[in-house]
C-alpha positions as CSV (number, residue, x, y, z in Angstrom):
1,M,86.7,20.4,224.5
2,V,83.6,18.3,225.5
3,N,81.9,19.3,228.7
4,K,81.0,16.0,230.3
5,S,78.7,17.5,232.9
6,I,75.5,18.0,231.1
7,V,73.0,15.6,229.6
8,T,69.4,16.7,228.8
9,P,66.4,14.8,230.2
10,L,72.0,13.5,231.8
11,V,97.8,1.3,239.7
12,A,100.2,3.1,241.2
13,L,101.0,2.5,244.9
14,S,99.8,5.6,246.7
15,L,100.0,7.4,250.0
16,S,96.8,9.1,250.9
17,F,95.1,11.4,253.4
18,F,91.7,10.8,255.0
19,V,88.7,13.0,254.4
20,A,86.7,12.7,257.6
21,C,85.6,16.2,258.7
22,G,81.9,17.0,259.3
23,G,78.7,15.4,258.3
24,S,77.3,12.1,259.5
25,T,79.2,9.1,260.5
26,S,81.9,7.4,258.3
27,S,82.8,3.8,258.7
28,D,86.4,2.4,258.5
29,T,85.3,-0.2,255.9
30,L,87.9,-0.6,253.2
31,L,86.6,1.1,250.1
32,T,86.5,-1.4,247.3
33,L,84.4,-1.9,244.1
34,D,82.2,-4.3,246.1
35,T,81.4,-1.7,248.7
36,L,80.8,0.9,246.1
37,C,78.6,-1.1,243.8
38,G,77.5,-4.3,245.5
39,K,78.9,-7.8,245.3
40,E,76.4,-9.0,242.8
41,S,78.1,-9.9,239.6
42,L,76.4,-8.2,236.6
43,P,77.4,-9.1,233.1
44,E,79.7,-6.7,231.2
45,Q,77.7,-4.4,229.0
46,T,78.4,-2.8,225.7
47,T,76.7,0.4,226.8
48,K,78.6,3.1,228.5
49,I,79.4,4.8,232.0
50,V,80.3,4.5,228.2
51,G,81.5,0.1,228.2
52,G,80.9,-0.2,231.9
53,R,78.3,-2.1,234.0
54,Q,75.5,-0.9,236.2
55,C,76.1,-0.9,239.9
56,A,74.0,-3.6,241.5
57,S,73.4,-2.0,244.8
58,P,75.2,1.4,245.2
59,N,76.3,2.2,248.8
60,G,75.7,5.9,248.5
61,T,79.2,7.1,247.9
62,V,78.5,8.4,244.4
63,V,75.5,10.7,244.0
64,K,73.5,12.2,241.2
65,I,73.3,16.0,241.0
66,L,70.3,17.5,239.3
67,L,70.6,21.0,237.9
68,F,67.6,23.0,236.7
69,D,67.4,26.2,234.6
70,E,64.7,28.9,235.1
71,E,62.3,26.9,232.9
72,D,62.8,23.8,235.1
73,N,64.8,21.9,232.4
74,Q,67.0,19.3,234.0
75,T,70.6,18.4,233.4
76,I,72.9,16.0,235.4
77,C,76.3,15.8,237.0
78,S,77.8,13.2,239.2
79,G,79.5,13.7,242.6
80,V,81.3,11.8,245.3
81,R,80.3,12.0,249.0
82,L,83.5,12.7,251.0
83,N,81.5,12.3,254.2
84,G,77.8,12.6,255.2
85,S,77.5,16.3,254.5
86,T,80.2,17.1,251.9
87,I,80.0,16.2,248.2
88,L,82.8,16.8,245.7
89,T,81.9,17.5,242.1
90,A,83.0,19.5,239.0
91,A,82.9,23.3,239.2
92,H,81.8,23.7,235.5
93,C,78.5,22.0,236.4
94,F,77.4,25.3,237.9
95,N,77.2,27.5,234.8
96,E,75.2,30.7,234.3
97,F,72.1,28.7,233.3
98,V,71.7,26.8,236.6
99,F,68.9,28.2,238.7
100,S,68.5,25.4,241.3
101,V,70.2,22.2,242.4
102,L,69.1,19.0,244.1
103,V,71.3,16.1,245.2
104,E,69.8,12.7,244.7
105,L,71.1,10.0,247.1
106,S,71.2,6.3,246.3
107,S,67.9,5.9,248.3
108,G,66.2,8.2,245.8
109,E,65.8,10.9,248.3
110,R,66.4,14.4,246.9
111,I,68.0,17.1,249.1
112,A,68.6,20.8,248.4
113,P,72.2,21.9,249.2
114,T,72.8,24.3,252.0
115,K,75.9,25.6,250.3
116,I,77.8,25.3,247.0
117,I,81.4,26.5,246.7
118,P,83.0,26.3,243.2
119,H,86.8,26.7,243.3
120,P,87.5,30.4,243.1
121,K,90.1,29.8,240.4
122,A,88.1,27.4,238.3
123,T,89.1,28.3,234.7
124,D,88.0,27.3,231.2
125,L,91.2,27.5,229.1
126,G,89.4,26.7,225.8
127,S,90.5,23.1,225.6
128,M,90.5,22.0,229.2
129,F,89.1,23.1,232.7
130,I,91.6,23.9,235.4
131,N,90.7,23.7,239.1
132,D,87.5,22.1,238.1
133,V,86.2,21.2,241.5
134,A,83.3,22.4,243.7
135,L,82.0,21.4,247.1
136,I,78.4,20.9,247.9
137,T,77.1,20.8,251.5
138,I,73.9,19.0,252.5
139,S,72.2,18.2,255.7
140,P,72.2,14.4,255.9
141,P,68.8,12.8,256.3
142,D,67.7,10.9,259.4
143,G,68.9,7.4,259.3
144,D,71.6,8.1,256.7
145,A,73.9,5.1,256.5
146,A,77.6,5.3,257.4
147,L,79.8,5.6,254.4
148,P,83.2,4.1,253.8
149,Q,86.1,6.4,254.5
150,I,87.2,8.3,251.5
151,R,91.0,8.7,251.1
152,I,92.6,11.0,248.5
153,A,95.7,9.7,246.8
154,Q,98.9,11.6,247.1
155,R,100.3,10.2,243.8
156,V,99.1,8.9,240.5
157,D,101.4,7.8,237.7
158,P,100.9,7.1,234.0
159,G,99.8,3.5,233.6
160,S,97.7,3.5,236.7
161,D,94.3,1.6,236.5
162,L,91.3,3.9,237.0
163,T,88.0,2.8,238.4
164,I,85.4,5.4,237.1
165,L,81.8,5.8,238.2
166,G,79.0,8.2,237.1
167,Y,75.4,8.7,236.2
168,G,76.0,9.8,232.6
169,V,74.7,8.7,229.2
170,T,75.3,5.2,227.9
171,D,75.2,6.4,224.3
172,G,77.1,9.6,223.5
173,V,75.8,9.7,219.9
174,N,72.1,9.9,220.9
175,Q,72.7,11.1,224.4
176,V,70.5,8.6,226.1
177,G,70.7,6.2,229.0
178,S,71.6,8.5,231.8
179,G,70.4,8.3,235.4
180,L,71.8,4.9,236.6
181,L,75.1,4.5,238.3
182,R,77.6,2.7,236.2
183,V,81.2,1.7,236.8
184,G,84.0,1.1,234.3
185,K,87.8,0.8,234.0
186,M,90.2,3.1,232.3
187,R,94.0,3.8,232.5
188,S,95.9,7.0,233.1
189,D,97.9,7.6,230.0
190,A,99.4,11.0,231.0
191,V,99.5,13.0,234.2
192,T,100.1,16.7,234.8
193,T,99.9,18.7,238.0
194,D,96.3,19.7,237.0
195,L,94.9,16.8,235.0
196,I,94.9,13.0,234.5
197,F,94.3,12.0,230.9
198,S,92.9,8.6,229.7
199,D,92.6,7.6,226.1
200,Y,89.6,5.7,225.0
201,R,91.1,3.1,222.7
202,P,91.4,-0.7,222.6
203,P,91.9,-2.5,224.8
204,I,90.2,0.1,227.1
205,T,86.5,-0.7,227.1
206,S,85.0,2.2,229.2
207,N,84.8,5.9,228.8
208,T,83.2,8.9,230.6
209,C,80.5,10.8,228.8
210,F,77.8,13.5,229.4
211,G,76.5,13.4,232.9
212,D,79.6,11.8,234.4
213,S,81.3,15.1,235.3
214,G,82.2,15.3,238.9
215,G,82.1,11.5,239.2
216,P,85.1,9.8,240.9
217,A,88.2,8.1,239.4
218,F,89.8,5.8,241.9
219,I,93.1,4.0,242.0
220,E,94.1,1.1,244.1
221,D,96.5,1.5,247.0
222,E,98.9,-1.1,248.5
223,D,96.2,-2.4,250.8
224,G,93.9,-3.2,247.9
225,G,91.5,-0.4,248.8
226,L,90.4,2.4,246.4
227,V,91.7,6.0,246.9
228,L,90.3,9.0,245.1
229,A,92.7,10.2,242.4
230,G,90.5,12.5,240.3
231,I,87.0,13.5,239.2
232,T,85.7,13.6,235.6
233,S,86.1,16.9,234.0
234,T,86.0,16.9,230.2
235,G,87.1,15.2,226.9
236,V,87.7,15.9,223.2
237,N,85.2,13.8,221.4
238,V,81.6,15.1,221.5
239,R,80.2,11.7,221.0
240,C,82.5,10.0,223.5
241,L,83.6,7.5,220.9
242,I,86.8,5.6,220.4
243,G,89.6,8.2,220.0
244,D,88.3,10.3,222.9
245,R,90.7,11.6,225.5
246,S,89.0,12.0,228.9
247,A,90.4,14.4,231.4
248,F,90.1,14.1,235.1
249,T,90.9,16.9,237.6
250,N,94.0,15.7,239.4
251,L,93.2,15.6,243.1
252,T,96.8,14.9,244.1
253,N,97.4,18.6,243.4
254,Q,98.3,20.1,246.8
255,A,96.4,23.3,246.2
256,L,93.2,21.4,245.4
257,R,93.6,19.2,248.4
258,A,93.9,22.3,250.6
259,F,90.8,23.7,249.0
260,I,88.9,20.5,249.7
261,Q,90.1,20.3,253.3
262,A,89.3,23.9,254.0
263,G,85.8,23.6,252.7
264,M,84.8,20.7,254.9
């Protein structure tokens, strides 16, 4: 198992439900790749999300989570803002070494959470994490822009195209290149109640890596909008190379949806 949360210096048709409780305002703008990353067309890169491209002008939906130990060493996770005040990320980011946490918004502003709630049944099974979700609450800053409405998919099937985003490393071998939001494309190769699996092999050109944990995996719905299907959890290749199998926590799981709704 490869923990994809930490880096040191880090299309199936779908019904969906809206995540709209709490926080600052949310707009009804259709969530698309352009609204997430900006309309500017950047060239494809050979570096990673790992194989993706840098977001030209992130809209603030995906955030960077900075975690510090008692000696102030920094590690990174990613997260998705469900609304102005609630951020969804991976529970395994908050291990026993984490002493303090800051959320960095797309503006660069850093905010200390008012509350962090890992799933009470988040479990490391030795090869995969189960219930690997946590909710972070922040007080939105003055002038915080309205965010597109986040919808969570009710269904994801094998063969669905995944749009993945995260702040992780671009080079899993040397563990460098973290800190900038990147977007890539993967495909769901297998789906269980708990997890969505995606194999990093040709013709797939993107992969998750260290620092991407908690970042979103979207699928497209019948309206052409993006709905949230999963968040990055782990993988099997420590260098995030070809042959890796990335695992995303499956948010279509009814119990996880209830946990998220109750925590907002």
